[in-house]
C-alpha positions, 0 to 999 in steps of 0.5 A: 500500499502507497503512503502519502504524507499530508502536512497541514495545520487545519485538523479538518483538512488533514481527516477529510483528505485522510479519509479520501485516500485511505478510501482509495486504497492509499495509506494516509499519514497526517502531520500539523508539525511542518517544522518536524516534517522532514524527519517524519517523511524520511522515516515514512518514504512516501510516495507522495507530498500534500503539503498546505501553502500557509503554515504558521512555522513555515510555509509550504514552499520553504519546506519543499524546498528543504525536501528537495535539497535531500538527495533520499527524499528530492524525487517524491512529488509534492503537491500543494494545497492552496486557496490562492491561484494567483499566477505569482502563488503558481510560480514560485510553487513550481519553482520550489519543487512543487508538481501540481496545485490543489485548490481548496475547496476541492472535490475528492475525485480531483484529489484522488486523480491528481494523486494517482497520476503524479505517483503513476509519473514519478514510478514511470520516471524511476523506470526510465532512470534505472532502465538508462542505468541498464543501457549505459551499463551494458554499453559500457560493457560491449564497449570494454569487453566485447569489442577488445576480444572480437578485434583480437578474434578478427586480427588473428583469423586475418593473420591466418588468411593471409598465410603467416603461419604454417598449418603444420606447425605447433605454433599453428595449433597453440593460436588456434587453441588460443583462439577457441578459448577467446571466442568462447569467453566471448560467448559465455560473456554474451550469455552472461549479458542475455540474462543479466538484460533478461533480469531487468525487466521485472515483469518477467516472473519467476517460477519458484516451486520444491527444488532439488538443491543436488540435482541442479548443482550437480548439473552445473559441475558437469557443465563445468567440468572440462574447465576444472580438468584443464587446471587440475582443480578438484571439485568436491560435492558435499550435498546430500541428495534429499535437500530441496529448497523452493526456488525457481530452477532456471534462476538457481542454476544461473547462480551456482553456475556462475559461482563455481565458473568463478572458483574455477577461474580464480583457483590456481592449478592443482586447487579446489572447489568445495560445495557444501549445504546444510538445511535450516528451518528457514533456508538451505544454506549452500556454500561455494568455497575455493582455494583461490586468489581471494578478493579485498572488500573493496573488490567485493564492493565494486562488484556488488554495486550495479553502478561499478564496472569492474574487470579482473583476470583468472589464473589462466589469465581469463577475463571477468567483469563481475557481471556474474557476481551481479546476476547472482546478486540479483537472482537471490534477491528475486528468489528472496534468498540470502547472499554472504561473501567470505574473502581474503586475498591469498586465501580463497573465497567462500560463497554462501547462499541462503535459499527459502526452505519453504513457500513464503506462506507456510507455517514453520513446525513447531517443536512438540513439546512433551506433556507428562501427565501426573497421575492422581493418587 
């Protein structure tokens, strides 16, 4: 339920507006304390503010200007209440940051429509800003991480086409292997980009159901066994075969595929990746732990902040963009799960994913208490 804060020193006006908004499906929060309104707004995080212009301690215009200087509040739309329709008043209201006026006395239909429209406009604006950020992120990755390997691949193919290498030589075979590796890395990045782009569309619904976690992790290992074998990395699976959790199977598969792939990528030759799990009342916790190069707190923060583009290289110079962990973070959130990262440079990393053990509305079984009845004499 969307919250609307109403600030007015007139008690009758507050009661009337609150009743109209509550009947329209909003949660009205009213106050006649304009001097402490900023803290109230910050505490409630409303979708809209309705603000009377004429108040004894501070005018609505002054309060609105204060709201618009606060980074965490400035995007909340403000509608002014006024009995004054003079042009100067309207101009000052818009200049102070308001989006509209409601003239007293007002009709409930007018109030409802103006509130609804401006909340929808604010939400649309927020969506557009997020889409632009996603677009910029996508362009950044394409420009930085796809153009470079593609240019190298094209240059190598051109050299082969011009006959610079003897097809029967060991050097030629090495170049072909390198070309194949770079092509596979670029293909992996493209697949991650497609997954990440799809993930930005919140209308794409997940399909949560009781899912066998062992089967999902085992499938991921099968896909990545060759990568591990090339570096002589041991993958130890210690998940019980009967462990189940309530999640979307496709996105959970993506989570563990990315985590295991990263563990292999950033673990030196002859290392080890261990996948363990334990089942609790609320969550099934799965850990992916490696003996790799580890990460600093700064790097973890860079990877997990969506606006930050971070590029790193594996122990065989495999390229990483941090996009995989961004996908992990977002899919964990969409599955109502938890993510914990423990890592130290030079000592490896440990990722713990908490997946809901049961559907959200399921009741948790209570422990039975043994009752001993005392027999009567």
